[in-house]
PDB file of N, CA, C and O in Angstrom, chain B, residues numbered from 101:
ATOM      1  N   MET B 101      -1.064 -22.629  -3.206  1.00  0.00           N
ATOM      2  CA  MET B 101      -1.814 -21.741  -3.975  1.00  0.00           C
ATOM      3  C   MET B 101      -1.598 -20.486  -3.087  1.00  0.00           C
ATOM      4  O   MET B 101      -2.114 -20.345  -1.978  1.00  0.00           O
ATOM      5  N   MET B 102      -0.774 -19.583  -3.695  1.00  0.00           N
ATOM      6  CA  MET B 102      -0.319 -18.284  -3.273  1.00  0.00           C
ATOM      7  C   MET B 102      -1.536 -17.722  -3.114  1.00  0.00           C
ATOM      8  O   MET B 102      -2.469 -18.045  -3.849  1.00  0.00           O
ATOM      9  N   ASP B 103      -1.705 -16.576  -1.879  1.00  0.00           N
ATOM     10  CA  ASP B 103      -2.821 -16.078  -1.386  1.00  0.00           C
ATOM     11  C   ASP B 103      -2.163 -14.373  -1.485  1.00  0.00           C
ATOM     12  O   ASP B 103      -1.153 -13.980  -0.900  1.00  0.00           O
ATOM     13  N   TYR B 104      -2.905 -13.692  -2.237  1.00  0.00           N
ATOM     14  CA  TYR B 104      -2.186 -12.640  -3.018  1.00  0.00           C
ATOM     15  C   TYR B 104      -3.677 -11.392  -2.063  1.00  0.00           C
ATOM     16  O   TYR B 104      -4.807 -11.707  -1.687  1.00  0.00           O
ATOM     17  N   LEU B 105      -3.013 -10.150  -1.994  1.00  0.00           N
ATOM     18  CA  LEU B 105      -3.348  -9.143  -1.388  1.00  0.00           C
ATOM     19  C   LEU B 105      -4.071  -8.251  -2.475  1.00  0.00           C
ATOM     20  O   LEU B 105      -3.406  -7.908  -3.453  1.00  0.00           O
ATOM     21  N   ALA B 106      -5.451  -7.836  -2.361  1.00  0.00           N
ATOM     22  CA  ALA B 106      -5.977  -7.261  -3.609  1.00  0.00           C
ATOM     23  C   ALA B 106      -5.712  -5.552  -2.937  1.00  0.00           C
ATOM     24  O   ALA B 106      -5.889  -5.326  -1.740  1.00  0.00           O
ATOM     25  N   VAL B 107      -5.410  -4.807  -3.612  1.00  0.00           N
ATOM     26  CA  VAL B 107      -5.406  -3.146  -3.516  1.00  0.00           C
ATOM     27  C   VAL B 107      -5.619  -2.548  -4.741  1.00  0.00           C
ATOM     28  O   VAL B 107      -5.241  -2.992  -5.826  1.00  0.00           O
ATOM     29  N   HIS B 108      -6.261  -1.483  -4.533  1.00  0.00           N
ATOM     30  CA  HIS B 108      -6.888  -0.635  -5.683  1.00  0.00           C
ATOM     31  C   HIS B 108      -5.880   0.587  -5.746  1.00  0.00           C
ATOM     32  O   HIS B 108      -5.415   1.252  -4.820  1.00  0.00           O
ATOM     33  N   THR B 109      -5.691   0.680  -7.043  1.00  0.00           N
ATOM     34  CA  THR B 109      -4.897   2.105  -7.305  1.00  0.00           C
ATOM     35  C   THR B 109      -5.507   3.381  -7.335  1.00  0.00           C
ATOM     36  O   THR B 109      -6.728   3.332  -7.184  1.00  0.00           O
ATOM     37  N   ILE B 110      -5.097   4.337  -7.461  1.00  0.00           N
ATOM     38  CA  ILE B 110      -5.592   5.475  -7.821  1.00  0.00           C
ATOM     39  C   ILE B 110      -6.842   5.679  -9.023  1.00  0.00           C
ATOM     40  O   ILE B 110      -7.822   6.423  -9.023  1.00  0.00           O
ATOM     41  N   ASP B 111      -6.459   4.904  -9.804  1.00  0.00           N
ATOM     42  CA  ASP B 111      -6.994   5.197 -10.629  1.00  0.00           C
ATOM     43  C   ASP B 111      -8.533   4.153 -11.250  1.00  0.00           C
ATOM     44  O   ASP B 111      -9.182   4.264 -12.291  1.00  0.00           O
ATOM     45  N   GLY B 112      -8.655   3.340 -10.267  1.00  0.00           N
ATOM     46  CA  GLY B 112      -9.599   2.290 -10.010  1.00  0.00           C
ATOM     47  C   GLY B 112      -9.503   0.828  -9.951  1.00  0.00           C
ATOM     48  O   GLY B 112     -10.310   0.041  -9.458  1.00  0.00           O
ATOM     49  N   ARG B 113      -8.060   0.525 -10.706  1.00  0.00           N
ATOM     50  CA  ARG B 113      -7.668  -1.180 -10.842  1.00  0.00           C
ATOM     51  C   ARG B 113      -7.406  -1.542  -9.700  1.00  0.00           C
ATOM     52  O   ARG B 113      -6.919  -0.890  -8.776  1.00  0.00           O
ATOM     53  N   GLU B 114      -7.792  -2.815  -9.750  1.00  0.00           N
ATOM     54  CA  GLU B 114      -7.719  -4.046  -8.698  1.00  0.00           C
ATOM     55  C   GLU B 114      -5.899  -4.495  -9.060  1.00  0.00           C
ATOM     56  O   GLU B 114      -5.606  -4.792 -10.218  1.00  0.00           O
ATOM     57  N   VAL B 115      -4.997  -4.494  -8.150  1.00  0.00           N
ATOM     58  CA  VAL B 115      -3.615  -5.070  -8.266  1.00  0.00           C
ATOM     59  C   VAL B 115      -3.635  -6.024  -7.059  1.00  0.00           C
ATOM     60  O   VAL B 115      -4.111  -5.825  -5.942  1.00  0.00           O
ATOM     61  N   MET B 116      -2.829  -7.410  -7.683  1.00  0.00           N
ATOM     62  CA  MET B 116      -2.924  -8.423  -6.607  1.00  0.00           C
ATOM     63  C   MET B 116      -1.709  -8.427  -6.154  1.00  0.00           C
ATOM     64  O   MET B 116      -0.868  -8.763  -6.987  1.00  0.00           O
ATOM     65  N   ILE B 117      -1.278  -8.134  -4.976  1.00  0.00           N
ATOM     66  CA  ILE B 117       0.114  -8.011  -4.551  1.00  0.00           C
ATOM     67  C   ILE B 117       0.411  -9.103  -3.619  1.00  0.00           C
ATOM     68  O   ILE B 117      -0.448  -9.630  -2.911  1.00  0.00           O
ATOM     69  N   ASN B 118       1.639  -9.423  -3.637  1.00  0.00           N
ATOM     70  CA  ASN B 118       2.511 -10.938  -3.213  1.00  0.00           C
ATOM     71  C   ASN B 118       2.564 -10.440  -1.939  1.00  0.00           C
ATOM     72  O   ASN B 118       3.480  -9.620  -1.996  1.00  0.00           O
ATOM     73  N   PRO B 119       2.001 -10.445  -0.482  1.00  0.00           N
ATOM     74  CA  PRO B 119       2.556 -10.149   1.050  1.00  0.00           C
ATOM     75  C   PRO B 119       3.768 -10.187   1.292  1.00  0.00           C
ATOM     76  O   PRO B 119       4.239  -9.363   2.076  1.00  0.00           O
ATOM     77  N   LYS B 120       4.768 -11.376   0.541  1.00  0.00           N
ATOM     78  CA  LYS B 120       5.689 -11.590   1.295  1.00  0.00           C
ATOM     79  C   LYS B 120       6.836 -10.587   0.364  1.00  0.00           C
ATOM     80  O   LYS B 120       7.969 -10.254   0.710  1.00  0.00           O
ATOM     81  N   ALA B 121       6.184 -10.289  -0.780  1.00  0.00           N
ATOM     82  CA  ALA B 121       7.130  -9.484  -1.575  1.00  0.00           C
ATOM     83  C   ALA B 121       7.092  -7.992  -1.127  1.00  0.00           C
ATOM     84  O   ALA B 121       7.739  -7.176  -1.782  1.00  0.00           O
ATOM     85  N   ILE B 122       6.319  -7.566   0.026  1.00  0.00           N
ATOM     86  CA  ILE B 122       6.103  -6.037   0.820  1.00  0.00           C
ATOM     87  C   ILE B 122       6.904  -5.793   1.808  1.00  0.00           C
ATOM     88  O   ILE B 122       6.873  -6.539   2.786  1.00  0.00           O
ATOM     89  N   VAL B 123       7.840  -4.632   1.757  1.00  0.00           N
ATOM     90  CA  VAL B 123       8.793  -4.635   2.403  1.00  0.00           C
ATOM     91  C   VAL B 123       8.288  -3.561   3.233  1.00  0.00           C
ATOM     92  O   VAL B 123       8.356  -3.987   4.387  1.00  0.00           O
ATOM     93  N   THR B 124       7.816  -2.389   3.238  1.00  0.00           N
ATOM     94  CA  THR B 124       6.889  -1.405   4.223  1.00  0.00           C
ATOM     95  C   THR B 124       5.854  -1.151   3.318  1.00  0.00           C
ATOM     96  O   THR B 124       5.640  -1.371   2.125  1.00  0.00           O
ATOM     97  N   ILE B 125       5.191  -0.538   4.402  1.00  0.00           N
ATOM     98  CA  ILE B 125       3.648   0.271   4.070  1.00  0.00           C
ATOM     99  C   ILE B 125       3.835   1.772   4.920  1.00  0.00           C
ATOM    100  O   ILE B 125       4.317   1.830   6.051  1.00  0.00           O
ATOM    101  N   GLY B 126       3.412   2.817   4.235  1.00  0.00           N
ATOM    102  CA  GLY B 126       3.413   3.957   5.168  1.00  0.00           C
ATOM    103  C   GLY B 126       2.842   4.936   4.047  1.00  0.00           C
ATOM    104  O   GLY B 126       2.889   4.918   2.817  1.00  0.00           O
ATOM    105  N   GLY B 127       2.250   5.848   5.045  1.00  0.00           N
ATOM    106  CA  GLY B 127       1.389   7.187   4.201  1.00  0.00           C
ATOM    107  C   GLY B 127       2.410   8.179   4.252  1.00  0.00           C
ATOM    108  O   GLY B 127       3.585   7.954   4.544  1.00  0.00           O
ATOM    109  N   PRO B 128       1.847   9.444   3.917  1.00  0.00           N
ATOM    110  CA  PRO B 128       2.703  11.069   4.405  1.00  0.00           C
ATOM    111  C   PRO B 128       2.579  11.000   5.476  1.00  0.00           C
ATOM    112  O   PRO B 128       1.734  10.386   6.129  1.00  0.00           O
ATOM    113  N   ARG B 129       3.796  11.915   5.936  1.00  0.00           N
ATOM    114  CA  ARG B 129       3.600  12.225   7.522  1.00  0.00           C
ATOM    115  C   ARG B 129       2.654  13.503   7.683  1.00  0.00           C
ATOM    116  O   ARG B 129       2.430  14.442   6.920  1.00  0.00           O
ATOM    117  N   SER B 130       2.226  13.219   8.839  1.00  0.00           N
ATOM    118  CA  SER B 130       1.046  14.574   9.244  1.00  0.00           C
ATOM    119  C   SER B 130       1.812  15.910   8.946  1.00  0.00           C
ATOM    120  O   SER B 130       2.974  16.271   9.132  1.00  0.00           O
ATOM    121  N   GLY B 131       0.871  16.407   8.493  1.00  0.00           N
ATOM    122  CA  GLY B 131       1.361  17.905   8.102  1.00  0.00           C
ATOM    123  C   GLY B 131       2.284  17.980   7.034  1.00  0.00           C
ATOM    124  O   GLY B 131       3.066  18.926   7.131  1.00  0.00           O
ATOM    125  N   GLU B 132       2.429  17.198   5.966  1.00  0.00           N
ATOM    126  CA  GLU B 132       2.997  17.430   5.065  1.00  0.00           C
ATOM    127  C   GLU B 132       2.494  18.199   3.978  1.00  0.00           C
ATOM    128  O   GLU B 132       1.321  17.934   3.716  1.00  0.00           O
ATOM    129  N   SER B 133       3.179  19.327   3.057  1.00  0.00           N
ATOM    130  CA  SER B 133       2.408  20.045   2.095  1.00  0.00           C
ATOM    131  C   SER B 133       2.361  19.677   1.162  1.00  0.00           C
ATOM    132  O   SER B 133       3.231  19.004   0.610  1.00  0.00           O
ATOM    133  N   ALA B 134       1.201  20.057   0.667  1.00  0.00           N
ATOM    134  CA  ALA B 134       0.322  19.398  -0.878  1.00  0.00           C
ATOM    135  C   ALA B 134       1.762  18.937  -1.949  1.00  0.00           C
ATOM    136  O   ALA B 134       1.617  17.941  -2.658  1.00  0.00           O
ATOM    137  N   GLY B 135       2.948  19.621  -1.999  1.00  0.00           N
ATOM    138  CA  GLY B 135       4.023  19.124  -2.665  1.00  0.00           C
ATOM    139  C   GLY B 135       4.854  17.595  -2.418  1.00  0.00           C
ATOM    140  O   GLY B 135       5.686  16.998  -3.102  1.00  0.00           O
ATOM    141  N   GLN B 136       4.262  17.322  -1.231  1.00  0.00           N
ATOM    142  CA  GLN B 136       4.970  16.098  -0.956  1.00  0.00           C
ATOM    143  C   GLN B 136       3.729  15.389  -0.516  1.00  0.00           C
ATOM    144  O   GLN B 136       3.816  15.103   0.678  1.00  0.00           O
ATOM    145  N   GLN B 137       2.521  14.977  -1.100  1.00  0.00           N
ATOM    146  CA  GLN B 137       1.767  13.880  -1.156  1.00  0.00           C
ATOM    147  C   GLN B 137       2.238  12.840  -2.019  1.00  0.00           C
ATOM    148  O   GLN B 137       3.163  13.064  -2.799  1.00  0.00           O
ATOM    149  N   LEU B 138       1.661  11.681  -1.944  1.00  0.00           N
ATOM    150  CA  LEU B 138       1.859  10.634  -2.490  1.00  0.00           C
ATOM    151  C   LEU B 138       1.356  10.201  -3.560  1.00  0.00           C
ATOM    152  O   LEU B 138       0.635   9.204  -3.604  1.00  0.00           O
ATOM    153  N   LEU B 139       1.860  11.297  -5.114  1.00  0.00           N
ATOM    154  CA  LEU B 139       1.896  11.788  -5.967  1.00  0.00           C
ATOM    155  C   LEU B 139       0.023  12.233  -6.182  1.00  0.00           C
ATOM    156  O   LEU B 139      -0.191  13.097  -7.033  1.00  0.00           O
ATOM    157  N   SER B 140      -0.768  11.863  -5.704  1.00  0.00           N
ATOM    158  CA  SER B 140      -2.169  12.367  -5.693  1.00  0.00           C
ATOM    159  C   SER B 140      -3.091  12.527  -4.094  1.00  0.00           C
ATOM    160  O   SER B 140      -2.916  11.852  -3.079  1.00  0.00           O
ATOM    161  N   ASP B 141      -3.929  13.476  -4.282  1.00  0.00           N
ATOM    162  CA  ASP B 141      -4.627  13.503  -3.410  1.00  0.00           C
ATOM    163  C   ASP B 141      -5.628  12.129  -2.585  1.00  0.00           C
ATOM    164  O   ASP B 141      -5.936  11.955  -1.406  1.00  0.00           O
ATOM    165  N   LYS B 142      -5.926  11.302  -3.896  1.00  0.00           N
ATOM    166  CA  LYS B 142      -6.226  10.158  -3.871  1.00  0.00           C
ATOM    167  C   LYS B 142      -5.582   8.968  -3.004  1.00  0.00           C
ATOM    168  O   LYS B 142      -6.079   8.450  -2.004  1.00  0.00           O
ATOM    169  N   ALA B 143      -4.889   8.791  -3.352  1.00  0.00           N
ATOM    170  CA  ALA B 143      -3.763   8.133  -2.602  1.00  0.00           C
ATOM    171  C   ALA B 143      -3.212   7.991  -0.890  1.00  0.00           C
ATOM    172  O   ALA B 143      -2.488   8.814  -0.329  1.00  0.00           O
ATOM    173  N   THR B 144      -3.565   7.194  -0.499  1.00  0.00           N
ATOM    174  CA  THR B 144      -3.657   7.332   1.459  1.00  0.00           C
ATOM    175  C   THR B 144      -2.469   6.418   1.742  1.00  0.00           C
ATOM    176  O   THR B 144      -1.823   6.503   2.787  1.00  0.00           O
ATOM    177  N   CYS B 145      -2.230   5.624   0.864  1.00  0.00           N
ATOM    178  CA  CYS B 145      -0.678   4.969   1.305  1.00  0.00           C
ATOM    179  C   CYS B 145       0.141   4.148   0.246  1.00  0.00           C
ATOM    180  O   CYS B 145      -0.448   3.499  -0.618  1.00  0.00           O
ATOM    181  N   MET B 146       1.430   4.187   0.322  1.00  0.00           N
ATOM    182  CA  MET B 146       2.451   3.728  -0.183  1.00  0.00           C
ATOM    183  C   MET B 146       2.829   2.116   0.139  1.00  0.00           C
ATOM    184  O   MET B 146       3.198   1.839   1.281  1.00  0.00           O
ATOM    185  N   VAL B 147       2.722   0.949  -0.989  1.00  0.00           N
ATOM    186  CA  VAL B 147       3.235   0.214  -0.206  1.00  0.00           C
ATOM    187  C   VAL B 147       4.340   0.242  -1.464  1.00  0.00           C
ATOM    188  O   VAL B 147       4.142   0.591  -2.628  1.00  0.00           O
ATOM    189  N   THR B 148       5.837  -0.348  -0.701  1.00  0.00           N
ATOM    190  CA  THR B 148       7.084  -0.482  -1.262  1.00  0.00           C
ATOM    191  C   THR B 148       7.338  -2.137  -1.057  1.00  0.00           C
ATOM    192  O   THR B 148       7.148  -2.824  -0.053  1.00  0.00           O
ATOM    193  N   LEU B 149       7.781  -2.468  -2.233  1.00  0.00           N
ATOM    194  CA  LEU B 149       8.050  -4.023  -2.743  1.00  0.00           C
ATOM    195  C   LEU B 149       9.760  -4.413  -2.782  1.00  0.00           C
ATOM    196  O   LEU B 149      10.631  -3.551  -2.663  1.00  0.00           O
ATOM    197  N   VAL B 150       9.928  -5.300  -2.897  1.00  0.00           N
ATOM    198  CA  VAL B 150      10.732  -6.157  -2.451  1.00  0.00           C
ATOM    199  C   VAL B 150      11.880  -5.718  -3.132  1.00  0.00           C
ATOM    200  O   VAL B 150      13.001  -5.604  -2.636  1.00  0.00           O
ATOM    201  N   ASP B 151      11.422  -5.384  -4.748  1.00  0.00           N
ATOM    202  CA  ASP B 151      12.429  -4.796  -6.110  1.00  0.00           C
ATOM    203  C   ASP B 151      12.437  -3.328  -6.014  1.00  0.00           C
ATOM    204  O   ASP B 151      12.717  -2.602  -6.967  1.00  0.00           O
ATOM    205  N   GLY B 152      12.203  -3.017  -5.139  1.00  0.00           N
ATOM    206  CA  GLY B 152      12.250  -1.324  -4.840  1.00  0.00           C
ATOM    207  C   GLY B 152      11.135  -0.557  -5.546  1.00  0.00           C
ATOM    208  O   GLY B 152      11.075   0.658  -5.358  1.00  0.00           O
ATOM    209  N   LYS B 153      10.098  -1.255  -6.473  1.00  0.00           N
ATOM    210  CA  LYS B 153       8.855  -0.417  -6.776  1.00  0.00           C
ATOM    211  C   LYS B 153       7.825  -0.403  -5.676  1.00  0.00           C
ATOM    212  O   LYS B 153       7.761  -1.090  -4.657  1.00  0.00           O
ATOM    213  N   PHE B 154       6.986   0.604  -6.157  1.00  0.00           N
ATOM    214  CA  PHE B 154       6.182   0.900  -5.061  1.00  0.00           C
ATOM    215  C   PHE B 154       4.694   1.161  -5.640  1.00  0.00           C
ATOM    216  O   PHE B 154       4.564   1.605  -6.781  1.00  0.00           O
ATOM    217  N   VAL B 155       3.630   0.887  -4.865  1.00  0.00           N
ATOM    218  CA  VAL B 155       2.070   1.231  -5.572  1.00  0.00           C
ATOM    219  C   VAL B 155       1.462   1.857  -4.555  1.00  0.00           C
ATOM    220  O   VAL B 155       1.122   1.313  -3.504  1.00  0.00           O
ATOM    221  N   THR B 156       1.329   2.879  -4.810  1.00  0.00           N
ATOM    222  CA  THR B 156       0.367   4.015  -4.304  1.00  0.00           C
ATOM    223  C   THR B 156      -1.392   3.812  -4.508  1.00  0.00           C
ATOM    224  O   THR B 156      -2.156   3.908  -5.469  1.00  0.00           O
ATOM    225  N   VAL B 157      -1.559   3.450  -2.903  1.00  0.00           N
ATOM    226  CA  VAL B 157      -3.402   2.572  -2.859  1.00  0.00           C
ATOM    227  C   VAL B 157      -4.046   3.626  -2.549  1.00  0.00           C
ATOM    228  O   VAL B 157      -3.484   4.654  -2.172  1.00  0.00           O
ATOM    229  N   VAL B 158      -5.258   3.503  -2.668  1.00  0.00           N
ATOM    230  CA  VAL B 158      -6.212   3.940  -2.306  1.00  0.00           C
ATOM    231  C   VAL B 158      -7.024   3.724  -0.588  1.00  0.00           C
ATOM    232  O   VAL B 158      -7.755   4.511   0.013  1.00  0.00           O
ATOM    233  N   GLU B 159      -6.551   2.408  -0.200  1.00  0.00           N
ATOM    234  CA  GLU B 159      -6.725   1.928   1.106  1.00  0.00           C
ATOM    235  C   GLU B 159      -6.018   2.796   1.859  1.00  0.00           C
ATOM    236  O   GLU B 159      -5.202   3.622   1.449  1.00  0.00           O
ATOM    237  N   SER B 160      -6.559   2.457   3.666  1.00  0.00           N
ATOM    238  CA  SER B 160      -5.749   3.154   4.135  1.00  0.00           C
ATOM    239  C   SER B 160      -4.620   1.804   4.753  1.00  0.00           C
ATOM    240  O   SER B 160      -4.905   0.611   4.861  1.00  0.00           O
ATOM    241  N   CYS B 161      -3.248   2.515   5.098  1.00  0.00           N
ATOM    242  CA  CYS B 161      -2.451   1.866   5.862  1.00  0.00           C
ATOM    243  C   CYS B 161      -3.009   1.196   6.859  1.00  0.00           C
ATOM    244  O   CYS B 161      -2.535   0.072   7.028  1.00  0.00           O
ATOM    245  N   ASP B 162      -4.066   1.595   7.747  1.00  0.00           N
ATOM    246  CA  ASP B 162      -4.224   0.388   8.887  1.00  0.00           C
ATOM    247  C   ASP B 162      -5.010  -0.376   8.671  1.00  0.00           C
ATOM    248  O   ASP B 162      -5.213  -1.198   9.564  1.00  0.00           O
ATOM    249  N   THR B 163      -6.004  -0.501   7.116  1.00  0.00           N
ATOM    250  CA  THR B 163      -6.268  -1.617   6.835  1.00  0.00           C
ATOM    251  C   THR B 163      -5.625  -2.394   6.255  1.00  0.00           C
ATOM    252  O   THR B 163      -5.903  -3.586   6.391  1.00  0.00           O
ATOM    253  N   LEU B 164      -4.456  -1.964   5.339  1.00  0.00           N
ATOM    254  CA  LEU B 164      -3.550  -3.070   4.733  1.00  0.00           C
ATOM    255  C   LEU B 164      -2.795  -3.851   5.625  1.00  0.00           C
ATOM    256  O   LEU B 164      -2.439  -5.024   5.510  1.00  0.00           O
ATOM    257  N   ARG B 165      -2.570  -2.929   6.659  1.00  0.00           N
ATOM    258  CA  ARG B 165      -1.659  -3.841   8.029  1.00  0.00           C
ATOM    259  C   ARG B 165      -2.572  -4.751   8.936  1.00  0.00           C
ATOM    260  O   ARG B 165      -2.113  -5.465   9.827  1.00  0.00           O
ATOM    261  N   GLN B 166      -4.138  -4.639   8.569  1.00  0.00           N
ATOM    262  CA  GLN B 166      -4.981  -5.463   9.231  1.00  0.00           C
ATOM    263  C   GLN B 166      -5.416  -6.848   8.429  1.00  0.00           C
ATOM    264  O   GLN B 166      -5.720  -7.934   8.923  1.00  0.00           O
ATOM    265  N   ARG B 167      -5.351  -6.466   7.050  1.00  0.00           N
ATOM    266  CA  ARG B 167      -5.642  -7.343   6.088  1.00  0.00           C
ATOM    267  C   ARG B 167      -4.271  -8.472   6.232  1.00  0.00           C
ATOM    268  O   ARG B 167      -4.402  -9.690   6.354  1.00  0.00           O
ATOM    269  N   LEU B 168      -2.884  -7.686   6.179  1.00  0.00           N
ATOM    270  CA  LEU B 168      -1.815  -8.686   6.586  1.00  0.00           C
ATOM    271  C   LEU B 168      -1.664  -8.946   7.587  1.00  0.00           C
ATOM    272  O   LEU B 168      -0.835  -9.854   7.536  1.00  0.00           O
ATOM    273  N   ASP B 169      -1.944  -8.743   8.719  1.00  0.00           N
ATOM    274  CA  ASP B 169      -2.192  -9.622  10.293  1.00  0.00           C
ATOM    275  C   ASP B 169      -3.169 -10.907   9.959  1.00  0.00           C
ATOM    276  O   ASP B 169      -2.774 -12.072  10.000  1.00  0.00           O
ATOM    277  N   GLU B 170      -4.175 -10.603   9.707  1.00  0.00           N
ATOM    278  CA  GLU B 170      -5.317 -11.501   8.896  1.00  0.00           C
ATOM    279  C   GLU B 170      -4.575 -12.947   8.140  1.00  0.00           C
ATOM    280  O   GLU B 170      -4.560 -14.068   8.649  1.00  0.00           O
ATOM    281  N   LYS B 171      -4.045 -12.598   6.940  1.00  0.00           N
ATOM    282  CA  LYS B 171      -3.347 -13.378   6.625  1.00  0.00           C
ATOM    283  C   LYS B 171      -1.799 -14.031   7.312  1.00  0.00           C
ATOM    284  O   LYS B 171      -1.320 -15.034   6.781  1.00  0.00           O
ATOM    285  N   GLY B 172      -1.031 -13.325   8.607  1.00  0.00           N
ATOM    286  CA  GLY B 172      -0.987 -13.502   8.924  1.00  0.00           C
ATOM    287  C   GLY B 172       0.870 -13.817   8.418  1.00  0.00           C
ATOM    288  O   GLY B 172       1.617 -14.730   8.771  1.00  0.00           O
ATOM    289  N   ALA B 173       1.186 -12.353   7.259  1.00  0.00           N
ATOM    290  CA  ALA B 173       2.144 -11.469   6.661  1.00  0.00           C
ATOM    291  C   ALA B 173       2.408 -10.331   7.143  1.00  0.00           C
ATOM    292  O   ALA B 173       1.509  -9.521   7.369  1.00  0.00           O
ATOM    293  N   LYS B 174       3.779 -10.058   7.401  1.00  0.00           N
ATOM    294  CA  LYS B 174       4.189  -8.299   8.128  1.00  0.00           C
ATOM    295  C   LYS B 174       5.050  -8.128   7.319  1.00  0.00           C
ATOM    296  O   LYS B 174       5.880  -8.917   6.867  1.00  0.00           O
ATOM    297  N   PRO B 175       4.822  -6.814   7.068  1.00  0.00           N
ATOM    298  CA  PRO B 175       6.179  -6.164   6.280  1.00  0.00           C
ATOM    299  C   PRO B 175       7.490  -6.202   7.400  1.00  0.00           C
ATOM    300  O   PRO B 175       8.598  -5.781   7.068  1.00  0.00           O
TER     301      PRO B 175
END
């Protein structure tokens, strides 16, 4: 059974992501201007997937990294 990572999009939907499909996890650089945010003030982290797509989520990148460490998966 696949162990997916549940994350939440800025509109409140729960999305299940395969941890093995995650390439990078990152947030905006500190001090970035409002024009270079992750699509919304509500998004605090962007998850990039192996297919080149990405998901912006409300969970912090630190929280996602911790949850991935607990699952034994690291991007």
